[in-house]
Every structure is written in structure tokens, then in C-alpha cells.
N, C-alpha and C positions, 0 to 999 in steps of 0.2 A: 788139766792137772795130771791125768794119767800119763800124758806125753812127757811132761817134765819129770815125773817120778821115774819112768823108765830110763830116761837120759841120765839121771843122777846115779841110778844103780849100775848102769853100764860104766860110767866114769869110775865109780867105786870099785867095780870088778877089775877093770883094766889096770888101775894104778895102785890099788891097795891090796888086792888078793895075793900078790907075790910075797908081801910081808907076812901074811898069815901062813901061807904054805911053807915057807922056809924058816918059820919059827923065829921071828924077830924078838927082841928083848921086850921087857915089860913097858918101857917108855913108848915103844912103838905101838904096843897094844892100847895104851891109854890114849894116844893120839887118835887111833882109829876110833875108839869109843867116843871121843869128843867130837870127831867129825860126824859120826853117825847121829849123835845127839843134836848137833847143830842142824843137820839135814832134816831131822824129824821136826824141829821147830819151824824150819822154813816150809815144810810140807803143811804143817798146821796153819801157818799164816796164809799160805796159798788157799787152803780150804776155806778159811774165814772170809777172805776177800771174794772168793767165788760165790759164797752164800750171799754176801752183801750185794754183789752185782746182780744176782738172780732176783733178789727182792726189789731192787730199783727197776729192773726190767719189767717185772710183774706189775709194779705200780704205774709205770709208763703205759703199759698195755691197758690197764684199767682206765686211766685218764683218757686215752684215745677212744676207747669204747664209749666212755661217758660223753665225750664231745660229739661223737657220731650220733648219739641218741638224742642230743639236744636239737630242738627245732625252734628257731627264732620266729615268733609270730609278730612281725613288724606292725601290721595294722592294729593289733590289740594293744601294742605298746603305745602307738600314737593316740588311740582312744583313751588310754589311761592318762596320758599327758594332758589331753584336752580337759580332763576333769579337774586339773590343778588350776586354781584361779590365777596364780602368778608363779610360773616356774623361774628357776634361777636364770635360765636363758633369756626369758622375756624381760625380767627385771634388768638384766645387763643391757638390753636394747633401749631402755629408757634413759635419757641423758641424766636426769636428776634422780638417782636411785632413792635418795633420802625422802623425796616427796611421796613416791609410791609406797615405800616401806611404812612411813608414818601414816599414810592413808589407811593401810590395811591394819596396822597394829593399834593406832591411837584414836581412830575415828569410827564412831558407830552411825554417823550421819552419811547421807549421800553426797553432801557437798563439803568441801574444804576450801581454805583460802590460801592461795599461793600465787606469786607472780611468775609468769612464764619467762624462761630465759630468752636471750637474743636468738639462739639457735632454734629454739622451739617456735618462736614467732616466724623466723625465716622458713622453717619447714612448713608451717601453716600457710604462708604465702605461696610456696611452691607446690602445694598439694590442693589448693583451693582454686577453682576456676572462676572467671570473672562474672559468670552468671549468678554465682552464689551471693554476690554483693548487690544484686538488684534491690532497690528500695522502693517502697510504695509512695513515691512523690506524687504530687498533683501532676496530672498528665499534661504536657505542653500543648499549645494550640497546633492543630494540623496545618502544615505549610500549604496543603492544597486548598483548604477552606480559607486560609488567610489571603491567598492571592485572588480568590474569587470574591473577597470582601464579605464573607459569610461567617467568619469566626466571631464568637461573642465579644472578643476584644480585638481592637485594631493592632495593638502592640503585641508582637509575637515574643513570647518569653523564651530566653535562651536556656540551655541546660542539656545534660546528657539524656538521650532518648531511651525509651523502653525498647526491648527487643521486638515487641509487637503490641499494637494498640489499635483500638477502633473508636470511632466517634459518631454518634447520631445527633443530628441538628434539626431544630425546629424553631420557627419564629418569624418575626417581621424584620426585614433587613433595613439598612440605613437609607434605602430609597423608598421605603414604605411598602414593599412587596413581600408577600408571604413566601417563605422558602423552607424546604426540607431537604435533607441530604445525609449522606454517609461518607465517612473517610476511613481509610486504612493506612496506618503508619507502621513502618518497620525499620529496624537497623539491621540490614542483611548480614554484616560481618558478625555482629553480636549474636544474632539469631542462629546462624549456621555454624559458626566457628567458636562461639563463646565457651563451649564446654572443653575445648582443646587448648585454650589459652589460660595460663595460670596468672594469678595476681602478680607474682614475682616477675614474670616476663613482661606483663603489661606495664609495670612501673620502671622498667629499665631505663636508665638515662642514656639512651643511645638513639641513633636514627631509626632503627627498627622498632624500638619501643615507642617513639613518637608516632610513627606511622600506624602502629597497632592502636594507639589511643585515638588518632584521628579517624581511622576507619571505624572503630567501635562507636564513635560519636557522630557518625554520618547516618542521616535518616532519609529514607525514601517514603514518599507519601502519594497516595492516590485518593482523589475525592470526586464526588459527583453530587449535584444539587438540582432540584427541580422547582421552578417557580409555579405558583398556582393562583396568581392574581390575574386580572384582566390585562394589566399593563405588562406583565412578565410571565409568560408560560414557557420560558426557555429551559433547555437542559444544558447544564454547564459541566465540563470535565476539566480536571487539572491534575498534574503530577508535580510533586515538589521535592527538592533536594535541600537538605539543611546540614551544614557542617558546624561543629562547635570546636574551634581551635583552642579555646581557653575555657576551663571550667574548674573553679575551686570547689564546686559542689559534686565533683565526680566521686561516687562512693567507692569506685575501684581504686582510687588513690588515697583513700582514708586509712592511714596506718593505725589509727585508734580502733577501727572496725576489726581489722585482722588480729590486733592484740586482744580485743575482747573475745573473738572466736577462740584464740589460743587459751585464754583464761577459762572459758566455758568448757573446753575439752580437758584441760588440766585439772579443774576443780570439781569434776563430776566423777565420783568414785566408781560407779557402776560402769561408766563409759571407759574408764581406764582399764578395768578388769577385762571387759569384752575386747578391747583393743589388743591386749596381750594374748588372748585366745586367738585373735585374728592373725597374729604373727606366726603362730604355730600351725594354723589351719592350712591345708593344701587343697582341699576339695572346693572347687569354684562355687558350687551352689551354696555350700555352708558359709563360705566367705561372704557371698552376697547377702545371705540372711543375717550374718553378724553386722555387716555394714549398715543394713536397714535398721537393725536394733540400735546401733550407735546413733544413727541419724534421728531416730525417734526420741532417744534420751536427750540429745543435744538441741533439738529443735526449739523448745521453749526459751532456752538461754540464747541461742543464735538469733531468734526473732527479737529478743530484748536488745541484743547488740545492734540489730538493724534499726530498731526504733530510736535508740540513742544516737546512731549515726544520722538518721533522717532529721532528728531535732537539731543536730549541729550544722547540717549541710543544706537544708531545704531552701534557704534564701541566700546562698553564697554567690559571690561575683562570678560572672560568666560572659562570654561573647560568642555570638553565632552569626552566620551569614547564610543566605539561601537564594535559590532561584526556582521559579515555578512556571512552566509553560501551561497554557490553557486552551480549551476549545469550547465552542458554543453552538447550539442549534437554536436559533431564535424562534423556530416554529414548534420546538418540542419533539421533533422527530429525529431519531438517531441517524437517519440517512442524510440529514442536512447539517451535520457537524462540520464546522469550519474553524480555522485558526482564530484564536481570541487573544493573541498577544502573550506577553509574559510579565512576570513580576520579579523584581530584585529587592532584597531587604537585608538589613543588618540591625542587630539589637545588642546593646551593652547593658548588662545588669550589675548593679552595685549592691553588695550585701552588708554594708556598714561594718565591715570587719574591725574588730578591736574597739568598737564603740559600745559602751554599756547599754543594755536594754535593746537598742536598735539592732545589734548584731544577731539577736535571737528572735526578733519579731518582725523585721522589715526588710524590704528590698525595693530599690528604685530602678526602673527600666527606662532607657532612652532608645528610640527606634526611628529608623527612616525606611520608607518603602517607595519604590517607583514601579508603576505599571505602564506598559506601552501597548497601544492599539487594542484597548479593551472595549468590548461592546457593552453598552449600558442602555437600559430602557429609557425612552423619552417620556417624561412625566405627562400624563393626560392623553397620550396617544397610544392606544392599545396595539401591542405587537410591534411597535416601531422602535428601532435601536439606532444609536449613533456610536461612532468610534471616538475614543478619547485616550489621551495620556493623563496620568495623575501622579502626584507626589504627596506623600503623607509624612509628617513629622510629628511624633507624639511621645508621651511619657505616661508611665503607669506606676502607681505606688501600691505595694502589697503590704498588708499588715495582718498579723495573726499568728497562728501556730501551724505546725505541719499539716494538720487534718482539717482546719477551718481557716480560710483565708479571705479577707475582705480586700476589694480592689477598687481603685479610683483612677480613672483614665481621662486624659485630655489630649487633644491634638489639633493640628491645622492641616486641612486638606486643600490642595490646589489641583484643579482640573482644567484640562485644555482640550475641549472637543473639536472635532473637525467642523469647519464652516460655522463655528459659533464663537462667541466671546469666551475667554477663559473665566473661570470662577474660583472663588476660595470660600471656605467655610470652616467653622469650628465644630469639633465633635467632642462631646463629654459623655461619660458613662460611669456608672457604679455597678458593682456586682460582687460576685464571690465564687469561691470553689469550696465544696464540702465533700468529705469522704463519706460515702454511704455505707459500704462494707469494704472488705479487703479488695483492693485493686479496682473499685468502682467509684467513680467521681461524678458529681453533678456540678455543672458550671452555669451560671446565670448572669446576664448583663442587661441592664436597662439604661437607656440614655436618649440623647437628642442631638440633632444636627441643626446648626443655625442656617438661615437662608443665605444663598449667594445670589449673584446677579441673574442666574438662570434657574435657580432651584428654590423651592419653598422649604421652610423648616420642617423637619421630620422627627418623629419619635420612633424608636425601635426597641424591640424586645427579642432577644435571642437566648436560647438555652441549649445546652448540649449535654449528653450523657456519654461519659468516656469510660472505657474499660481497658486496662493495661495488663499484659501478661507479665508475671513475675518469674524470674529464673529459678534455678534449683535451690532447694533448702539445704542441700548437702554442703557441709564445710569440710575442710581438709583435716590433716592430722598434725600432731605436735611431735611425733616420733617417726623416723624413717623405718619402714619395714617392707 
């Protein structure tokens, strides 16, 4: 401002001082006075503007100093956000905001009733692995025992296998000899890769989807049995492979099951709240803890969904085929093991779909099995065996509920031994399966075999205890996060 003031006075001195010195008239004096007044007003305006600029500058300096003193404590802010049950951000991530809001505002109960949207069901399918849909079905006969003729039932029931199962067998076989054995069954693809395959991928209507289904339904079996009667002290071994190309009872294809999972997740208020906390959580350990808490909350409803699915699917139509090579030591010594032929079989199961009453309670099985070069003990001749081929055609009717099943079986057996006449006989049996506790089943069969041209009639009694491994209890999510 001083700079401008000096300039103004210099101009005044140069241009106006002559008029003063040489005594101009009164009009000139008035003009000079007006100019001086105007200049004074300008000076005052400059001073006011200068003061305003100084104030703004001081205010800016104070703001900068205040910002420099602020320290953003990001972890503390995150911790505060975690205490909020449902933040605006988390609500926006839920597709149906009205459901979440009504859950929090209008419901004092843990459960609400709402239908999941199509997108929520798809998200559930894509975030749930196929092991989560394992159901506690009656465990199918071991292919290894079946080819050795030691399964309680001759007709091998088709169906999707467990990822892992074991079977202990005891009893008198169809040749009248006491047998005991153990079998291990597994579906390798399901066991080792099931956690990485989602239900959505499994259900894809593509070539890769079909291959995934076929591999998941492929079962490998290993079994061994030991005879303990005078006629048969042999040790038998068998490995079996079973494929199920068609299965209407595959729980991994049950859309009602995943819809039920979505409803369970959507209608459990506490699980919804924890899921929103999970969206904001970045610490991996705390995320795992929240996921376990959600699993614990949803498990009762998820188990109910599985029971409902088991009730729908336990007796569904299916088709399986299998092959099983075997070995035998007629002396009972492991060093004497030798080739014992192989078996081929196929079974078709009909679940009476869309027939009232029967579709919920019954299943009819039709089976054919061929064994080649199998060593069998010669009746009445201790420790002697003969080699034969055989063909079995049979049927089995199952009646009951998923946890208690009565079974009635009948079939025709044709046997063609080396250096002897071929024989045929009829086999009949009755029995059942009962669930003892979760994943543990007892199976019993008692029956008889009519005499053929080279065999006498026989009565047999076989029982087996089966345990099956069930997959993960964890289900997926209805919202993507």
C-alpha cells in the first residue's frame, strides 16, 4: 500500500503542483481538492482490502496448522465400524435391502420368513462345494464284497457313493462257509477335489460338467475276506470300480436342497448380521472365527435341509455299472495269492417317480452279474477248490423310509464249473438296513439257496456294519463379498 501511496503523490506533485505554484483560479483549486478527496477514498479502500486479505491469510494458516495436527487412526476407525451391526456399506451389498432392514427393525425373533431371490440361490450354488450336500443315505454294497459273493445282498444297489466308507462283514455265505472281512470304499475325485468344486460348476450342462459328475460318482473299492470253516480257509482279495452314469437321487443335483440352504441363510437374523461384519473384516483369523460362528448358527437348519432332501431322494431311479478283479489264496497264506477272475455287473433302480405313496417308500432293482474264472470251494472236500464261470440275474424290492429299509430279494444263479456239469439254482433272501447313529448303518440278510445238480440247498446269514464319512457342514453364502 505504501508503494501505491508514494506513486500517487509523485503523480500529484508532477502534474498538479504547477497549478498551485502559479496561482490558478478557484476552479482549479476545487478540482485539486476533489482529486485529493478521491485519492483519499482510494487509499482507504486499499487499506480495507489489505486487512481482509490479511484475515483470510491468517485463517488459512490456522487451517493448515490444524490439519497438520490431525492424526488419522485407521485401525481405530475400523474397530469402531466393526461394532456396527449393519453399516450402510454392508446393507448396500445385500441384494434385497428391504429384507435386511425389516429384519432389524421389525423382528425381535432370530428367524424370519422370506423367499430367496434367483440371484441369491445362484450365489449359494456358486459358494457351496459339493461335499456340503453329502447326505446320510444307506451305504451301498461294496463292489469288492459283491464280486466275492460276500455281500449281504446279491443285487448291488446303484447310487452316488460316499467320499469314504468302510464295511465290516460276518456270517455264513451262500456256500455254507463262515466268512469275515473288511472293505474300504472311496470316491477319489469327491474325496480329494470335492472342496474345490462348487455346486454351480457341478450342475453345468456342458461336457466338462458331465465329466465332473461322472468322476464324482466313480467309486473305488478294496475288500478282503477270510474263510474259517473246514471247507474254506481261503483268503480272498478284490478291487472294484463302480460308475453311476445316471442318478436322479444325486443330492448335488437337487435344486431344492440349495434353495433350502439359501432360505436358511436368509432367514436367520443373527447369521445375516455376522455376515455383514464379515464383509468389513480384513483380519484373516477374525474372518475364520466369524465364518465358524455362521456355520454353527446355520448347522441345525442346514441339517434339516439335508434330511428333507434325503427323504425326497433316497429311493430315486439310478443306473450303475462296475468291474472288479479278484485274487485268492486257497491255503490262507498271503504268499499263495493267485488270480481269481473278475466280475462284471450292472444294476438299474426304479424309484416309482410320480406314483403316489410308492415314490416315497419304494424302489425296485434289476441286476445282472457275470463272474469269470472264480475259484469256489468244493462242498464236502476240505480245502479243495474248482474254477467256474457264473451268471446271476436278480431283483430286489426295497420298502421303508430313509433310515429303516426292508428288503426282499430273489434271483437265478447259473454256474458253469470246469470239468463238471453246469448247474442252476434260485436264491431268495429278506433283510434290511437300519441307521444306528449318524453315518453308521447295520445291514442284515437271511435267506436260502435251492439245490442244483451239483449242490445241496443252503441257508445263509450275513450281516455287515457300515460307516460312511459325511462331507463338510459348511454351506455357502447368499451375498457376494
